[in-house]
N, C-alpha and C positions, 0 to 999 in steps of 0.2 A: 367654729362650725365647719363641718366637712364640705369642701367644694363639691357641688353637684348633688348634695343630699336631696332626695325627692320627698318633699314634705307636703302632706295634705292637711289643710286647715279647715275644720268645720267652723264656719264663720257666722257672724250675726251680732258681734259686739265691737266696741271700740278697741278692745284688746286684740281682736283678730286682725284689724287693720295694722296696728302697731307692730305686732309680731311678724306679719307677712312682709311688711316693709323692711324690718331689721333682718329677717332671714334671707330675703332676696338680695339685700345689700351685702350680706356675708357670703353670697355665692350659692345659696340653695336654690333648687328648682321648686317653686312654690305654686300650688294649685289650691283654690278655695272652693268649697261647696257651701251653698246656702239653701234654705227651704223656702225663702221668698225673696223677691228682687230687692237688692240693697236700696235703702232710702237715705235721704239727707245729703249734705254737701260733700261728704267724704267717702267716695266709692272705694272699693277694694283696690289696692295698688298692684294686684296680681290677677292672672286669669281666674274668672269666677264662673261657676256652673250651678244652675238651678237643679237640685236633686230631690227626689221624693224618698223620704225615709220611712218605708213601710214594709221592707223585706230585708232582714239582715243578711240573708244568703246572697241576694243580688248586690247589696251594698259591699259585702266582703269581696265579691268577684270584681267589682269596680275599683276596690282599694288595692288589689294586687298590682304590683309595679311601683308602688310607693315604698319608701323606707320607714316612714313613721306617720302617725296621725296625731294632730294636736287639736283638741276641742276647745274652741273659744266662741262657742255658739251663744245665742241669746240666753239669758239666765232662766227663762221660762220655756225654752225649747227642749223640754225634758226628753221628748221622743228622739231628737237628734243625738243627744248625749248618750242615752241608753242604747239606741240602735247602733250608733257609731262605735261604741265601746264593744258591744257584742260582735259586730262585724270585724273589728280590728283583731279581736281575740281569735276569731275563726280564720282570719287571714294571716295570723302569726306576726302582727305588727305591734311595735311599742306604741302606747297610747297614754296621753296626758291631758287632763282637763284643767282649764283656767276658770275659776269661779270666784267672783268677788265676795269678800266677807259681807254678810247681810247687814242692813241697817238695824240699829237697836232702837227700841221705843225711847224717846227722849223727853216725853212729857206724860203726865198722868192721863191725858185724853188721847194718847196714842195707844192703839191696841193691835194685836196680831190675830190672824185667822188662818187656818190651814188651807182654806179655799174660799171661793165666793159663796158657796152654800152656807158655810159657817159664818160668813161676814154679814149676810143679809139681816139676821135678827139683831145685829148690833146697830143697824141704821135706824135712827129715830124717825117716827112717822112724820111725814111732811118735810123732811130734810132736803136741802138743795145740795146734791152730791156731785162732786167733780171726780170723774173716773179716768184712770190711766191704765186700764186693764185690757184694752184692745177690742176691736170690732168683733172678733171671734168669741169673746166672752159674753156678748149680749144675751144669748139664750139663757145663761145662768142667772140673769137678773129677773126672771119671770115673777118671782115673789117680792119684788121691790116695793117698799111702802113709803118711799120718799115722794117728794112732789115733782122733782125733775132730776134726771141723770144726765149730766153734761159729760159727754164722752170725747176725750181728746183724740184727734185725728191729725196725723202729720202728712197725709196725702189727700188732696181734695178729690171728692167724688160726689155723685148724686144718688148713692144707694139709699133706700128707704129703711130705717131701723125697724126692728120687729115689734117695738112697743111705742105707744104715743108719748110716754114719759121720757123718751130718749131724745136728747138734743146734741148733735155733733158740734164740737168746738174745734175749728180748724186752726192750725198754727204751724209755723215753720221752725224746726229746731236749727241750732241749739237755743235753748231757753235760758234766760238768766233769772236769778232770784228776784230782781227788781221787776222784770216783765211778768213773772208769775204772781207776784204780790199785786201788781196793777190789774191783771186779769181776774184773779180771785175776788178782788174787791169790786170790780166792775160787774161781775155776774153773780155776786152775793153768794159765795160758796159757804156752806156750813161744815161740810165734811169732805175730806180727800180720801179716796180709796185707790190704792196702787199696788202693783206687784213689788215685792221686796227684791229689787235688782242689786242693791248695794252699789258701792263706788260713787264717783263724782259726776259722771255725765248726766245722770238722771236725778241728781240730788236737789237742784233748784226748787222744784215744787215742794219738797219737804221743808226746805229753809223758809219758803214763803208761808207754808202752813204754820210753822213754828212762830214766825214773826206776827202772824195774824191771830194766833191762838186757836186755830181750827182743829176740830177732831180729825184723827187720822186712823185708817185701818190699813195695815200692811199685810198683804197676802203672801204666805210662805211659798218658797220655791219648791219645785218637785224634788223629792228625795233622790240623791244620786244612786246609781246601781252599786251593789256590794262589790268591793274590791277595786273600785275606781281610784286611781291616783290623782290627787287634786293639789294644785298650787293656787295661790290667791292673787298673783300679780304677774306681769310680763317678765320681770327680771329672772325669777326662778324657771320660768318656761324656756327662756333663751339659754339659761345654764344647762337645762336638761337637753335641749337640742345640741349643745356643744359636746355632749358626751356620746352622741350617736355616731 
């Protein structure tokens, strides 16, 4: 990797942290952008800035001065990927996206849905549902017909959910398969609904659902923009950076 390469990472995933650390260690000047403050015990190992992705012209202007843009954003931050890609093209910068292969349905009671609207009719009336789709997704549960929606939250807060059927479940990542099994058994989960992030960091809840025989609904990721170059792991991303 070229010494002094000015690399912008669109962050939000474990891969972003790993690539940032490797690139900085190889002599690159690395800056990360995020759309929400980093959470968990593993902060970004490089300077990190909170940026609003709502105007690709403004984003393109901010990108000028970098040599390349690498997208390793959260798998469901489709706006960051799409806006970042459009802005990088406008700025004339090489752009690569790291996206984990999606999980596959591993049991007959595992189903997929294009979005939460399509998932709601799949939920059995009166079901006790554990959701890992995020606080911002709650308005989409307006037609929920289960008995309780247990929403995972990794940051403690006292916000009131918009519906009486929502019960926040607070927990500190990383989660293990064993701890997820114990939690799901304790709160009597019938169905797990989660975003199809792929990869291993978010996998324990699925392993727990498999062990307990729970129903699962996986929400599809946003479709990538046309023409986007994608790799599925950190190694080919670092190989790409080495060619710049």
